[in-house]
MIDO-616825 format. One record per residue (C-alpha): residue in three letters; residue number from 1; x, y, z. Coordinates in pm, 1 decimal. Example, Ala and Ser with C-alpha at 12.3 -4.5 7.8 and 13.67 -1.06 7.14 Angstrom:
REM MIDO-616825
rest, nr, xx, yy, zz
ala, 1, 1230.0, -450.0, 780.0
ser, 2, 1367.0, -106.0, 714.0
END
This chain:
REM MIDO-616825
rest, nr, xx, yy, zz
met, 1, 7351.9, 10540.1, 7513.3
ser, 2, 7138.9, 10227.4, 7554.8
gln, 3, 6880.5, 10203.8, 7829.0
gly, 4, 6759.0, 9895.9, 8007.8
pro, 5, 6389.1, 9806.7, 7991.6
arg, 6, 6316.6, 9957.6, 8335.1
ser, 7, 6503.6, 10285.3, 8279.9
gly, 8, 6359.7, 10312.8, 7928.3
leu, 9, 6006.2, 10267.1, 8061.3
ala, 10, 6068.1, 10526.9, 8331.0
ala, 11, 6192.6, 10772.4, 8067.8
val, 12, 5882.8, 10716.7, 7852.8
ser, 13, 5659.6, 10757.7, 8157.8
ser, 14, 5833.5, 11084.0, 8251.7
ala, 15, 5794.4, 11216.0, 7897.6
leu, 16, 5422.3, 11135.1, 7886.8
leu, 17, 5362.1, 11288.5, 8229.5
ala, 18, 5544.7, 11603.1, 8122.4
met, 19, 5315.6, 11635.6, 7819.0
ser, 20, 5003.1, 11601.8, 8030.0
arg, 21, 5102.7, 11883.3, 8269.8
his, 22, 5065.5, 12162.6, 8016.0
leu, 23, 4752.7, 12321.0, 7871.7
glu, 24, 4896.0, 12596.4, 7652.6
val, 25, 4959.6, 12473.3, 7296.2
arg, 26, 5306.0, 12628.3, 7276.7
asp, 27, 5410.8, 12469.7, 7607.5
val, 28, 5279.9, 12130.1, 7492.3
leu, 29, 5478.9, 12152.3, 7168.4
lys, 30, 5800.0, 12245.2, 7350.6
thr, 31, 5755.7, 11958.3, 7596.9
ile, 32, 5692.3, 11704.2, 7319.9
val, 33, 6001.9, 11811.0, 7126.6
ala, 34, 6232.6, 11820.1, 7429.6
ser, 35, 6101.9, 11482.0, 7551.5
ala, 36, 6151.2, 11319.4, 7210.4
arg, 37, 6506.8, 11449.7, 7171.1
glu, 38, 6608.8, 11338.9, 7519.7
leu, 39, 6436.9, 11001.1, 7499.2
leu, 40, 6587.9, 10904.7, 7163.5
asp, 41, 6923.2, 11073.0, 7233.6
ala, 42, 6920.2, 11291.7, 6922.6
gln, 43, 7108.8, 11611.4, 6853.6
tyr, 44, 6810.0, 11791.5, 6704.5
ala, 45, 6431.3, 11765.8, 6728.2
ala, 46, 6146.5, 11969.0, 6582.7
leu, 47, 5769.8, 11969.2, 6556.9
gly, 48, 5568.6, 12157.9, 6298.8
val, 49, 5194.7, 12230.4, 6306.3
pro, 50, 5081.6, 12302.9, 5948.6
asp, 51, 4860.1, 12590.1, 5845.8
asp, 52, 4625.8, 12601.3, 5547.3
his, 53, 4859.8, 12805.2, 5329.2
gly, 54, 5153.2, 12571.9, 5268.6
gly, 55, 5347.5, 12682.5, 5575.8
phe, 56, 5348.0, 12615.1, 5949.2
ala, 57, 5127.2, 12784.2, 6206.4
gln, 58, 5384.4, 12684.1, 6470.1
phe, 59, 5729.1, 12530.1, 6445.6
val, 60, 5919.4, 12437.9, 6762.2
val, 61, 6281.7, 12318.9, 6773.6
asp, 62, 6508.8, 12175.4, 7041.9
gly, 63, 6887.6, 12155.0, 7012.9
val, 64, 6925.3, 12479.4, 6814.1
gly, 65, 7031.7, 12790.1, 7005.7
glu, 66, 6828.0, 13109.8, 6995.4
glu, 67, 7085.4, 13306.3, 6797.7
gln, 68, 7127.1, 13029.5, 6541.5
trp, 69, 6748.8, 12994.2, 6509.6
lys, 70, 6719.4, 13367.8, 6437.7
ala, 71, 6996.4, 13341.4, 6178.2
ile, 72, 6817.7, 13057.9, 5996.7
gly, 73, 6537.3, 13295.6, 5905.7
pro, 74, 6163.4, 13250.7, 5845.5
leu, 75, 5971.8, 12935.2, 5931.2
pro, 76, 6014.7, 12658.6, 5672.3
arg, 77, 5747.4, 12589.0, 5413.8
gln, 78, 5577.5, 12253.8, 5367.7
his, 79, 5818.2, 12104.3, 5118.3
gly, 80, 6046.7, 11805.6, 5069.4
ile, 81, 6039.0, 11538.0, 5336.6
leu, 82, 5829.8, 11751.0, 5574.6
ala, 83, 5558.9, 11776.8, 5311.6
ala, 84, 5577.4, 11400.1, 5249.2
met, 85, 5515.8, 11326.0, 5618.2
leu, 86, 5221.7, 11564.9, 5628.5
his, 87, 5058.5, 11470.7, 5299.8
glu, 88, 5130.5, 11098.2, 5288.0
ala, 89, 5096.0, 11047.8, 5666.3
arg, 90, 5375.6, 10793.0, 5689.9
pro, 91, 5700.4, 10763.0, 5889.7
glu, 92, 6035.5, 10852.4, 5733.8
arg, 93, 6361.1, 10691.4, 5855.4
leu, 94, 6667.0, 10786.4, 5650.6
ala, 95, 7037.8, 10711.1, 5677.4
asp, 96, 7121.6, 11054.2, 5528.0
val, 97, 6847.3, 11304.6, 5463.2
arg, 98, 7075.2, 11496.2, 5224.2
glu, 99, 7085.3, 11205.7, 4981.9
asp, 100, 6708.2, 11168.3, 4955.9
pro, 101, 6576.1, 11285.7, 4615.9
arg, 102, 6313.4, 11499.1, 4792.4
phe, 103, 6578.2, 11698.6, 4981.7
glu, 104, 6572.9, 12065.2, 4872.3
gly, 105, 6854.1, 12214.1, 5078.5
trp, 106, 6872.7, 12436.5, 5387.2
pro, 107, 6935.8, 12804.6, 5466.1
ala, 108, 7301.0, 12895.1, 5522.2
ala, 109, 7277.3, 12902.9, 5904.2
his, 110, 7090.1, 12570.8, 5925.6
pro, 111, 7277.2, 12295.9, 6116.2
glu, 112, 7404.0, 11998.8, 5915.7
met, 113, 7186.7, 11691.4, 5955.8
ser, 114, 7237.7, 11336.9, 5836.0
asp, 115, 7030.6, 11051.6, 5981.3
phe, 116, 6665.0, 11140.7, 6015.1
leu, 117, 6354.0, 10999.9, 6179.1
gly, 118, 6015.5, 11163.1, 6133.9
leu, 119, 5653.3, 11072.5, 6205.1
pro, 120, 5323.3, 11245.7, 6141.3
ile, 121, 5109.8, 11331.2, 6446.0
arg, 122, 4755.5, 11222.0, 6374.5
asp, 123, 4420.2, 11291.2, 6533.2
gly, 124, 4203.4, 11025.4, 6372.2
asp, 125, 4236.7, 11077.2, 5997.8
glu, 126, 4370.0, 11431.0, 6032.9
val, 127, 4743.8, 11500.1, 6035.5
ile, 128, 4787.7, 11779.6, 6290.2
gly, 129, 5167.0, 11792.1, 6297.9
ala, 130, 5500.5, 11638.4, 6206.0
leu, 131, 5759.0, 11533.1, 6465.6
phe, 132, 6113.9, 11459.5, 6357.0
leu, 133, 6462.0, 11399.8, 6494.9
ala, 134, 6807.0, 11422.4, 6338.0
asn, 135, 7163.8, 11314.3, 6420.0
lys, 136, 7135.4, 11036.8, 6676.6
asn, 137, 7416.2, 11059.8, 6932.2
cys, 138, 7572.5, 10718.6, 6871.3
pro, 139, 7826.5, 10557.6, 6634.9
lys, 140, 7664.5, 10515.6, 6292.8
pro, 141, 7670.7, 10170.0, 6137.0
ala, 142, 7842.5, 10164.7, 5799.2
gly, 143, 7596.3, 10289.6, 5540.5
gly, 144, 7309.5, 10268.1, 5788.4
cys, 145, 7083.6, 10497.3, 5986.9
gly, 146, 7161.0, 10587.3, 6343.2
phe, 147, 6790.6, 10555.4, 6426.8
thr, 148, 6665.5, 10202.0, 6465.7
glu, 149, 6330.1, 10034.3, 6420.9
asp, 150, 6296.1, 10038.5, 6800.3
asp, 151, 6349.0, 10415.2, 6791.1
glu, 152, 6070.9, 10443.2, 6537.1
asp, 153, 5837.9, 10236.8, 6756.1
leu, 154, 5920.0, 10453.5, 7057.8
leu, 155, 5867.3, 10776.5, 6864.1
ser, 156, 5537.0, 10636.0, 6739.6
ile, 157, 5419.7, 10599.5, 7101.2
leu, 158, 5524.7, 10957.3, 7173.5
ala, 159, 5348.4, 11080.8, 6859.5
gln, 160, 5022.6, 10913.1, 6962.3
his, 161, 5032.1, 11073.6, 7304.8
ala, 162, 5145.0, 11401.3, 7150.6
ala, 163, 4826.2, 11398.1, 6941.7
ile, 164, 4617.7, 11360.8, 7257.9
ala, 165, 4809.7, 11632.9, 7444.3
leu, 166, 4796.6, 11872.0, 7148.3
thr, 167, 4424.2, 11813.6, 7091.3
asn, 168, 4350.1, 11869.7, 7460.4
ala, 169, 4555.2, 12190.2, 7459.4
arg, 170, 4367.3, 12317.4, 7155.0
leu, 171, 4033.7, 12237.4, 7319.6
tyr, 172, 4145.5, 12420.7, 7633.7
glu, 173, 4243.9, 12730.6, 7438.3
arg, 174, 3917.3, 12727.9, 7243.5
ser, 175, 3725.1, 12687.9, 7568.0
arg, 176, 3912.0, 12981.4, 7718.6
glu, 177, 3842.3, 13193.2, 7410.0
leu, 178, 3473.2, 13104.2, 7438.4
thr, 179, 3474.5, 13196.3, 7808.2
ile, 180, 3635.3, 13531.8, 7729.1
ala, 181, 3380.5, 13593.3, 7451.9
glu, 182, 3093.8, 13509.7, 7687.9
glu, 183, 3238.0, 13740.1, 7955.1
arg, 184, 3272.2, 14024.9, 7706.5
ser, 185, 2913.9, 13965.8, 7592.6
arg, 186, 2797.5, 13984.2, 7955.3
leu, 187, 2987.1, 14308.0, 8005.8
ala, 188, 2839.2, 14449.8, 7685.7
his, 189, 2490.7, 14383.1, 7820.4
glu, 190, 2581.8, 14540.8, 8154.1
leu, 191, 2719.9, 14846.2, 7977.7
his, 192, 2405.6, 14871.1, 7770.1
asp, 193, 2183.7, 14843.3, 8077.4
ala, 194, 2385.0, 15080.9, 8294.2
val, 195, 2600.0, 15325.3, 8098.2
ser, 196, 2371.0, 15369.2, 7798.6
gln, 197, 2077.1, 15448.1, 8028.0
lys, 198, 2284.1, 15706.5, 8211.8
leu, 199, 2396.3, 15859.6, 7882.3
phe, 200, 2034.4, 15874.3, 7766.7
ser, 201, 1939.8, 16052.4, 8090.9
leu, 202, 2240.2, 16278.1, 8044.6
arg, 203, 2121.2, 16383.0, 7699.5
leu, 204, 1766.2, 16452.1, 7815.9
thr, 205, 1889.9, 16652.6, 8114.5
ala, 206, 2122.1, 16854.0, 7889.0
gln, 207, 1829.2, 16932.3, 7658.8
ala, 208, 1622.1, 17045.1, 7958.4
ala, 209, 1905.9, 17267.2, 8082.1
thr, 210, 1938.8, 17424.4, 7735.7
ala, 211, 1566.4, 17504.6, 7730.2
leu, 212, 1580.1, 17659.8, 8078.9
ile, 213, 1905.8, 17851.9, 8054.6
asp, 214, 1739.2, 18181.2, 7948.5
arg, 215, 1398.8, 18176.2, 8117.3
asp, 216, 1484.9, 18000.4, 8445.4
pro, 217, 1860.6, 18012.0, 8517.7
his, 218, 1814.9, 17879.1, 8872.0
arg, 219, 1646.3, 17559.4, 8750.5
ala, 220, 1899.5, 17533.3, 8465.9
lys, 221, 2177.1, 17536.2, 8726.5
gly, 222, 2014.0, 17240.5, 8902.5
glu, 223, 1989.3, 17051.6, 8574.2
leu, 224, 2358.5, 17118.5, 8505.6
gln, 225, 2447.9, 16980.5, 8848.6
gln, 226, 2245.2, 16670.3, 8763.6
ile, 227, 2439.6, 16641.2, 8436.7
ala, 228, 2766.0, 16643.8, 8630.5
ala, 229, 2641.7, 16370.2, 8864.4
leu, 230, 2518.8, 16151.0, 8576.5
ala, 231, 2847.9, 16197.3, 8390.1
ala, 232, 3042.5, 16091.8, 8701.7
glu, 233, 2826.8, 15779.8, 8739.8
ala, 234, 2875.6, 15687.7, 8372.7
ala, 235, 3251.5, 15735.1, 8409.0
asp, 236, 3252.0, 15504.9, 8712.2
glu, 237, 3066.2, 15237.2, 8516.4
leu, 238, 3315.8, 15262.0, 8231.9
arg, 239, 3612.5, 15238.5, 8468.5
ala, 240, 3462.0, 14927.1, 8625.6
ala, 241, 3417.5, 14775.3, 8280.2
val, 242, 3780.1, 14843.0, 8191.3
val, 243, 3895.5, 14662.3, 8505.2
glu, 244, 3658.4, 14369.6, 8443.2
leu, 245, 3800.1, 14321.4, 8093.7
arg, 246, 4155.2, 14289.1, 8224.0
pro, 247, 4151.6, 13944.5, 8393.0
ala, 248, 4178.2, 13775.0, 8052.3
ala, 249, 4545.2, 13879.3, 8075.6
leu, 250, 4592.8, 13677.3, 8395.4
asp, 251, 4666.6, 13352.5, 8208.3
glu, 252, 4911.6, 13522.5, 7976.9
asp, 253, 5087.2, 13773.8, 8203.1
gly, 254, 5048.9, 13634.9, 8555.4
leu, 255, 4923.0, 13804.8, 8870.0
val, 256, 5197.1, 14063.8, 8925.4
ala, 257, 5191.1, 14205.5, 8572.0
thr, 258, 4810.1, 14201.9, 8556.4
leu, 259, 4775.2, 14385.1, 8889.0
arg, 260, 5039.0, 14638.6, 8788.7
thr, 261, 4857.4, 14712.4, 8461.2
gln, 262, 4517.0, 14744.4, 8626.5
ile, 263, 4650.5, 14976.2, 8895.8
gln, 264, 4817.7, 15197.2, 8635.6
val, 265, 4476.4, 15228.5, 8465.0
leu, 266, 4304.9, 15315.5, 8794.1
asp, 267, 4575.7, 15565.7, 8884.7
arg, 268, 4515.8, 15750.2, 8557.3
ala, 269, 4136.7, 15730.3, 8584.8
his, 270, 4098.2, 15860.8, 8942.5
thr, 271, 4210.8, 16170.5, 9127.4
ala, 272, 4343.3, 15950.2, 9410.1
arg, 273, 4701.6, 15826.3, 9383.3
val, 274, 4703.1, 15447.1, 9335.2
thr, 275, 5036.8, 15266.2, 9372.5
phe, 276, 5158.4, 14907.7, 9352.3
thr, 277, 5470.4, 14727.9, 9477.4
ser, 278, 5560.2, 14359.5, 9467.9
his, 279, 5843.3, 14175.5, 9643.4
gly, 280, 5949.7, 13817.0, 9573.3
val, 281, 5615.4, 13692.3, 9434.6
arg, 282, 5634.2, 13474.8, 9126.3
ala, 283, 5389.5, 13236.4, 8959.4
leu, 284, 5113.3, 13094.2, 9179.1
pro, 285, 4848.8, 12828.7, 9112.4
ala, 286, 4576.3, 12964.9, 8883.1
ala, 287, 4302.1, 12952.4, 9149.9
gln, 288, 4512.6, 13152.0, 9397.3
glu, 289, 4607.3, 13413.3, 9138.2
glu, 290, 4242.1, 13466.6, 9043.6
ala, 291, 4133.2, 13488.9, 9410.0
leu, 292, 4405.7, 13743.6, 9492.1
leu, 293, 4319.5, 13948.2, 9183.2
arg, 294, 3945.3, 13954.4, 9261.5
val, 295, 4005.7, 14053.8, 9624.2
ala, 296, 4238.0, 14332.4, 9509.1
gln, 297, 3974.4, 14453.9, 9262.2
glu, 298, 3697.7, 14457.1, 9523.4
ala, 299, 3916.1, 14634.1, 9780.6
leu, 300, 4023.7, 14893.6, 9523.6
his, 301, 3662.4, 14945.9, 9417.4
asn, 302, 3561.1, 15016.4, 9777.9
ala, 303, 3855.3, 15247.5, 9842.3
leu, 304, 3809.4, 15452.9, 9526.4
arg, 305, 3428.8, 15480.6, 9527.7
his, 306, 3339.3, 15496.0, 9895.9
ser, 307, 3632.3, 15602.1, 10114.8
gly, 308, 3728.4, 15941.3, 9972.7
ala, 309, 4093.5, 15832.7, 9988.3
gln, 310, 4374.5, 16046.5, 9850.6
his, 311, 4617.0, 15752.4, 9831.2
val, 312, 4553.5, 15380.0, 9788.6
glu, 313, 4853.6, 15150.1, 9821.9
val, 314, 4856.2, 14788.9, 9700.8
thr, 315, 5140.7, 14555.6, 9798.0
leu, 316, 5208.7, 14191.3, 9720.3
his, 317, 5481.9, 14011.1, 9912.8
lys, 318, 5593.3, 13683.1, 10068.0
arg, 319, 5540.4, 13591.2, 10431.5
gly, 320, 5731.0, 13269.5, 10480.6
pro, 321, 5590.2, 13028.1, 10221.2
asp, 322, 5266.2, 13228.0, 10184.7
thr, 323, 5169.3, 13517.9, 9959.2
val, 324, 5016.4, 13830.0, 10113.7
leu, 325, 4807.7, 14095.2, 9938.5
arg, 326, 4751.5, 14422.6, 10124.4
val, 327, 4531.1, 14712.1, 10009.3
thr, 328, 4560.5, 15022.6, 10231.1
asp, 329, 4383.6, 15356.6, 10188.7
asp, 330, 4389.3, 15685.2, 10380.7
gly, 331, 4016.4, 15742.0, 10339.4
gly, 332, 3733.5, 15791.1, 10585.9
gly, 333, 3734.6, 15435.6, 10717.0
phe, 334, 3436.2, 15260.1, 10877.8
asp, 335, 3332.3, 15043.5, 11168.1
pro, 336, 3336.5, 14683.8, 11032.9
thr, 337, 3095.2, 14566.7, 11306.2
ala, 338, 2846.9, 14843.8, 11226.2
val, 339, 2865.3, 14757.4, 10856.3
arg, 340, 2777.8, 14395.0, 10936.4
arg, 341, 2488.6, 14497.8, 11160.9
ala, 342, 2349.9, 14725.8, 10892.3
gly, 343, 2367.6, 14447.8, 10633.8
arg, 344, 2601.9, 14657.0, 10414.1
his, 345, 2897.2, 14431.7, 10353.3
leu, 346, 3093.3, 14645.4, 10102.8
gly, 347, 3198.6, 14320.8, 9934.1
leu, 348, 3358.6, 14183.1, 10251.4
val, 349, 3161.1, 13859.3, 10236.1
ser, 350, 3265.0, 13807.0, 9874.4
met, 351, 3630.2, 13876.0, 9958.6
arg, 352, 3625.4, 13635.1, 10253.9
asp, 353, 3468.3, 13367.1, 10034.9
arg, 354, 3739.4, 13422.2, 9772.1
ala, 355, 4013.1, 13386.9, 10033.7
ser, 356, 3869.1, 13081.2, 10208.4
gly, 357, 3804.8, 12917.0, 9870.6
val, 358, 4180.7, 12879.4, 9818.7
gly, 359, 4258.8, 12795.1, 10183.0
gly, 360, 4354.7, 13150.3, 10270.4
ser, 361, 4235.9, 13415.4, 10516.8
leu, 362, 4115.8, 13774.7, 10503.0
thr, 363, 4154.9, 14043.0, 10769.5
val, 364, 4001.2, 14391.0, 10773.7
glu, 365, 4135.1, 14677.8, 10984.4
ser, 366, 3937.9, 15001.0, 10977.8
ala, 367, 3785.3, 15269.4, 11196.6
pro, 368, 3606.0, 15596.9, 11121.3
gly, 369, 3862.0, 15855.7, 11015.4
lys, 370, 4149.0, 15603.6, 11027.2
gly, 371, 4149.7, 15460.1, 10674.2
thr, 372, 4122.3, 15091.8, 10587.4
thr, 373, 4361.6, 14800.4, 10539.6
ile, 374, 4241.5, 14478.2, 10379.6
glu, 375, 4484.7, 14188.7, 10382.3
met, 376, 4452.6, 13848.7, 10216.8
glu, 377, 4700.5, 13568.7, 10290.5
ala, 378, 4713.2, 13278.4, 10044.0
pro, 379, 4902.0, 12959.3, 10135.6
gly, 380, 5203.7, 12831.2, 9945.8
gly, 381, 5337.4, 12955.8, 9615.2
END
């Protein structure tokens, strides 16, 4: 189907905008392939990112169903025309790919392809991928290729922008990996400073108790009580570290799954019952998900370490267009005004800052002997 200059330009613009919206490499690849197939009206499209071992680190297709893709088998190797595009870094436009002397055949479940258009994706002098289309949806000229020179020019524009989008996505993922590594390093230092010191004290106190057990049982009993207290403090530090390591999963799993996993860990680690329910909440903007997660973590920390609660309930639900997080415990409660006057904020300032930072609000309901409810409302989503 031919497109006029205006509609063709709009289609190219839409394709380029779609590429720029994604940061994950896999999402970028899928968007490039789908955009290319739609824009050039082809039956099939694929993009391969080569590895250093003669294969492909990633290979994304569009136009082939999931069941058929599974039946085709393992990812293709770098051979035939794909290898030519990668190694010679030049376009390939063929009337019938099956008649090319470099053609080496397909697996049994592979779809039949005839006309073919492929281009390397280049970042400077480096070929970082190969983008190709097959079977243009139009009447084929006698003995000719369904893909035209104009198609090749258009795909060349997409390939150039695909290189930018793919490079940016790779940089983003590397940056995120570096951030995670730095965060783990920070936690390792904190563990060394906190837990290892407590364990050292624990060992010394145990040695003292052993020396006193026969000649001064009363003092030995006191040392054993100190051992129990130090062990409890070390366990608390380790639990906190486990929770701090979890947010790396937020990008991959989303808020609901990450919260559920963390709460399952806390439920196993503490004597208090910790439960989680979610209703109607799906993906939210990254900043809102992080703010909600951090508020939940702080509220859970307070409930489990300070309130003496037997049950802590976390819920996530919709209120109109907004998302509401509620953390409720049946613990000892407190007077929020007295806490402020005493300068002991129990993380309330931090939680309010988190909420206001994403345009949301935080409310705290508590009283001595009445438990505590902390609620954060985040707009939209």
